[in-house]
N, C-alpha and C positions, 0 to 999 in steps of 0.2 A: 347558516347558523353561526353563532358568534364562538369565539375559542373558549370563552366561561363556558358558555353551554357544552361544547364539544368535548373538555377535559372533564366534566362530571361523569363521563361514561368510563372512566378509569376508576377501577374499584380498587380497595385494599386488597393485598397480595396479588395483584395482576402482574405478569410479565408485560413489558412495555419495549417494543424493538424500535428503535427511533433510527431514522433515514441516515444514510453513512456521509461523515464528512462534511462537505460545504452544502450537501443536498437535506441536511439537517433542518426542520421545521422551526427556526429559532424562535419565531412569535408565539407558535402553539406550545412550545416547551415551556416558554416563560408564563404563559398563563397557567400550566400545570404545576409550575413551581409556586405560583402565587395561591393555588388553590390545596396546598399542602397539608394544612390543618385537616382535610377531608380523607386523607389517605394513611395508612400504616402499611409498611413493608411491601411497597411496590417496587419492583426490580426494572432497573433500567439498563437495555442491553443495546450495546453499538459496538462498533471499532473506533475509528479515529474520532474524536469530536473537535468541531472547530469553533463551537459556540462559546458560552461563559460556563456551562457544566454547573450551574448552580445547585443542582439535585445532589452534588458529589461534596459540597461544602461542609464543614463541621456545624453541627446542628440538625442537620438535615436526617440523621441515622433514623430516627423513629418513622420517620414519612418514607424515604427512598433508599434503597440500597444497589449502588451501580455494579454492576456484571460487564466487565470489559474483555473484549475479544482482541483488542490491541490498544495498549495503554497510550493516552496522549498527554500533551502537556496539561490541561485543565482536569484530568482525571489520575494524574500519576500519584499525586499525594494520597487521594484518597484510597488508592489500591496499598500503598506503601504503608500507610497507617492503619490498615485493616477496617477502614470505612467503607471499602469497595473490595472487590474478588476479580480474578483473572480467569478466564478461561481459555486453555490452549486450543488452538485450532488452525488447520491449514486453511487458507481463505477460501478455496475452493469448496471444501466441505461444510461452511457455514450455513449455507440455505439447508444442506441436509441436517443439521442441527435443529433447525426451525420446523423440520418436518418430522422430528422423530424426537430426541432427548430432550429439546427445550421449545415445547409448543408455546406458541405466541397468544397472548389474550388480547394485545392492542397494538397496533402499528401505527406509528407517528411519522409522516413521510409528507413530502414537498412534490407538488406536481403543476404542471403547466395548466392554463385553461383548458376545457375539453373542445376538439375540434368538433365539427359539422357531423361527425359520426359517433359523438360520444366517447371519444378516447382521450385522455389524458398521458402526456408523457412524465415519465419520472425524470427526465432532465439529466442532471449531471452524476446522478447515482441510481445505477440499475444494479450492480453488484448483488449484495444479498438483499436489498430494499426490495426488489419485485418479490421474491420469495415470501418475504415478511407479509407483504400485502396478500399474496395468494392464502396463507395459512392462517392469517389472523381471524380471530372471531369479530373484532370489531378493527374497522380501519377508519383514522382521522387524517385528513389531508389538508396542508395549507395549500391554497390555489394562489400561485403566484405569478402576476403576468411578466414578470421578469425571469422566470426561469425559462433558459432556452428549450427550445423543442428538439430534441435529438431523436434520431434514427434508430432501426435496429428493432431488438426486441425491448424496447422502452415504454411500451404502451400498456397502460390499464383502464379499462372500460368504467365508465361511471358508475355502472350497477355493482361493481368490485368496491366501492368506497362507499361507509355509512354516513360520515360527517365532512362537510365541505366548509373550510374556513377560508375565506377569501381576505387576503392579506397581500399586497404589493411591498415588496422590499429588493434591495439589491441582492444578488447571491453574495455570500462570503468570498472575498478575494484574498489571494497569498501575494505577499510583496516578493519580488525577485531575491533570491538569495545574493549572498555575497561572494562572489567567486576570485578567491586570491591566487597567487602564485602556486601553491601546493595543490589547489585543486585542477588548476589549468594542467599542470605537469599530469597529475591522474588522469586527467580528461583526454588529454593527447595521448598517452599509452593504451588506455583503452579504445580510442578511437582506431588506434594501429592493428588493432584485431577485427575489425569491421572493414567488410568489403563490399563494392558494388552489388546491389541488388540482394543484400541481406534483410532480413526483417529483425526489427528490434524490439525487446522490451526494456523499458527504463522506468524507473522510479521518480521521486521528487526530490528535489534539493539542490544543493551546489554543485556535486560532483556529477550526476547526469546532466544539468544544464550546461557544465563545462565540458562533457563528452560532446554534447551537440554543437559545441563551438567548433570542434576539430571534424566535424562530419561535413562541411559546405563543400568539399571537394569530391564528395561521393556521389555516386547515382543510383536512381532507382530504388532506394531503401524503402522498407514497408515497416508498418507498424501492428503488432499484436501485442497487448500489453494491458495489465489490469488497470493501468491508469496512464494518462500523461497531461503534459503543462505547457506552458507558453511557447518553449524551447522549440517543441515539434511543429507549431502553426509556422514558426519561422522558416524551418526547413521546407514545409510544404510550399509557402510562398516564394522560397527560392528555388524550386523545383528538383530538391534532392529528395525528398520524399514524394514518391508517384506511386506506389504499391503495385506496379505493373509486375514485378518479378514475384510477386506472393503465390505459393501453392495452394493457400487457402484463403479464400476471401478476397481473390485479387481485384486491385483497384479501391480497396477498401481498407480503411483504419478500423481495426477492432479494440474494443476497450470496455471495460467494464465500470469507472467512473472516472469522474475528471476534476481537477482542482487547479486555479489559477487566478488569471485576471479576467477582467470583463472582455479583454481581446480574444482569449480563449473561449469564454461563454457566447460572443458574438459569432465566433468562427464557426462553432459546432451546431448553432441555431439553423434546423432545417436544412442541414448539410448531409446529402445522400452518401457522400464519403466517408462519413464518419459513422460506424454501426456500434450501438451500444448493446451487449448483451449481459445475462447473469454472469456471476462470476464462476458458478458450477459447470459453466461452458467456456468463457475466456481463460481459466486459469486450469482446466481439467489438464493433467498431464498428457492424458491420450488424445486430448486437441491440440494442445501445443506442440506436439510431435510431429503433426502434419505440415507445420511449417519447416520446409527445407531452409538451412541456411540460417538459421534463426540464432540472435545474439542477445542473451539476457544480461542485465547489469544491475546489481543490487550493492549494498553497502551493509557493515558489519561495526560491531564493536570490538571484536577480539579474534585474531586468529593463534591457535597455538602451532607448535613445531610438527605436529601431525597431520595438520591441515583442517582440525577442527574448526568450526566457525561459530562464534556466538553473536549474534545478531540483534538481541531483545534484551538482554539483562545486564546489569553491573552486578556481579555475584548473585545473590539472591533477590536483589532489588529489580522488579519487572520495569522496565522503563518503555517498551514498546511491545511488538508482537511478532509473529513469525511472518504475518502478511502472507503475500505471495512469493516469497523468495524461494521456498522450496518445491511449491507447485512449477515455478519456472525452472528452477535447476534441475528438476526431474525430467520434465518436458523436454527442454533442450537436449538433456542428453540423450533422450530417446530419438530425437529429430535427424535427419539427414545433416551432416556437416554442422551441428549446432554446437553452439560455444557459451558456457555460463561463466561470468565474471563476477568476483567479489571484490569491490573496488572500496579503498579507505585510505585516509591519510596514515601515515606511519606512526606518528604519535598522538597523545591525547593530553589534556591538563596542560596545555601551552609548552607542550614538549617536555613535559616531565615523565609521562609514562609511554612505554612502547606498546603499540596494538599488536605486534608481534611477539608472542610470549612462549615461555616454556610450557607452561600449564595454563589452560583458562582458569579465572579467578574461581575459588572454591563456591559452589552453588550457582555457577554461572550455565545458563541453558545451552544444550549442543542445538544450533538451529541447523545447520547444513552439515551433515556428517562427513567424516573423512573419506567415505566411500562415495560421496557425491560431489566433493568439492572439483572444481576445474582449474579456472585460472584466480589467480590472487593478483592484484594491482595495488601499487602504491606510488607515490610520487617518484620513486627511486626504480621504477621497473615492473616486470612481469614475471610470476613465478607459475609456470605450468606444472601443475600437480597431477593429473590424471594419469595413471599407469606407472607413478613413481613410487619407489620404495620409500619407507620413513626416512631413512638416511638421506635420499636425495630430495625429499620434500624439506627437510630440516636445513640443508645445505641451500636450496634454491630460496626458500623464506628468508634466511638469513642476510642474503645477499640485496633484498628489497626492502631490509630493515632501515630505519633511520642509523646513520653511523654511529651516532651516540651511544648506541645499545648493542651493536654487533660483537663487540667484545665479550660482554656478558651472555649472550646468545652462544657465542661460540664455546665458551666454556661448559655450558648446558649440553652443547652439541658432543662436545669431547668425552664428558662423563657418561652420556647416554649411550653413546656409540663406540666407546674406547678408542678414539683414533682422533689424530689433528683434523680441523678442518682444512 
C-alpha cells in the first residue's frame, strides 16, 4: 500500500498516536500532512518528536491539534501559543492512558521487515508504541529495512497491522552533545556516587554523557533505563557494562526506547544482550525496585531550598515533561541501596540565573517532590537531602550553588530560619 492510500484511513476527529522519538514514521507523517485538507480536528498524540512536526505549525489548526505528553523542540511553540495541548502523565502510565481515558483510533508506527514467522520488531521505540499498536482501531506501519531489529518484547505480528507502507530511510540520529568543563565536573561528582556492580538509569544529553566519561574505571555495571545512547555502547565495548551483577534480568540491558547515532542502532540490531520492553514494565516503580544497587541520574530546571525539583517548565511555560524521572526516583527509593540523583549546572542564562532558588518560579510544576528527592548534584558538589531537615537542606543546597549567588541565598536562609548560615 502507498503512504498516500494509508493516510486516507485517518478520519476527521480521530486520535492518532505517533511512534515515539526517533521511532516516528516520518515518511508516513509527511504524507498525512500533505493530505491535511481531507481532515478536521485530528488529534496528534506523542511524547518527544524528533521530526519536523509540521502538523504543529501555524495554519494547521483546522486540520490538526497536537496533544503532547512530553513537549519537544518542534512542538514547544504550538503548546505555549495555544495551538496545542499538554497532558501531564508519568511515563510508565502512558500505555494505561491509551487503554482507558485516551482511546486510540490510529497508531502510526515504524517497524522492521517481518521475519520468517511474520513478526516485525518495533526497533528503537517499544515504550508506549507497543501499547498503541495493541489498542488502536487501525495500525499504519512504515516498514523500514534500516530499522534495527531489537530483542525482548519488541515484536508485533503482521496480523496486528492494517496498512503496510514500505519505505527505506535512515533512522533519525542525534549529534553528540557538547561536554564543557561544567558538565565534566558534574559528571565526575555523579560518578563518585556509583560503585562497582551498580545498575544505572541514564537520560540523554551532555550531563549523562559526562557521567559515562568518569565510569571507565568501574566494574560490572548494569543498565535498567527508559533509554540509553552511544555512551553506554562505549562502556560495553570497554568491558565496564557487563550486567553480571544485576538482580533483575542479569546479563541483559533493559530499556524502553533508544536515541543516538547509527553506531548505537547497529549495536542493538539482533543483539540478545539488549532487551526492549514496554514502558509500563521498564519504568514501573514496582519493577525498578527489584534492581538492588540501582542509581538513577536525571536533570532539572530549578531546585528550591526545600528540595522541590522542577524539571519540566519555566514558570507556566511547559518546556518538556516529567518523562520517567519520578518513575525512577520512586522505584530507586524502594530498591535495596538505591540512589536517585538530580544533576544540573548551578546556573542558567549564561550565568545570570541561579538554578538553586529560594522558591520555584511562580507557576512552575513540582516534578520531584521534596519527599522524594535524594541527591542534588552541581559542578560545585553533592547535596544529600534525604532525611534532612528543611534547615539542613537549605544549608546543603547553598553550599553547591554558584558562588555568585550564595550571599543572596544566605540572606533568604537567615530570613527563613531566623539564624545566621
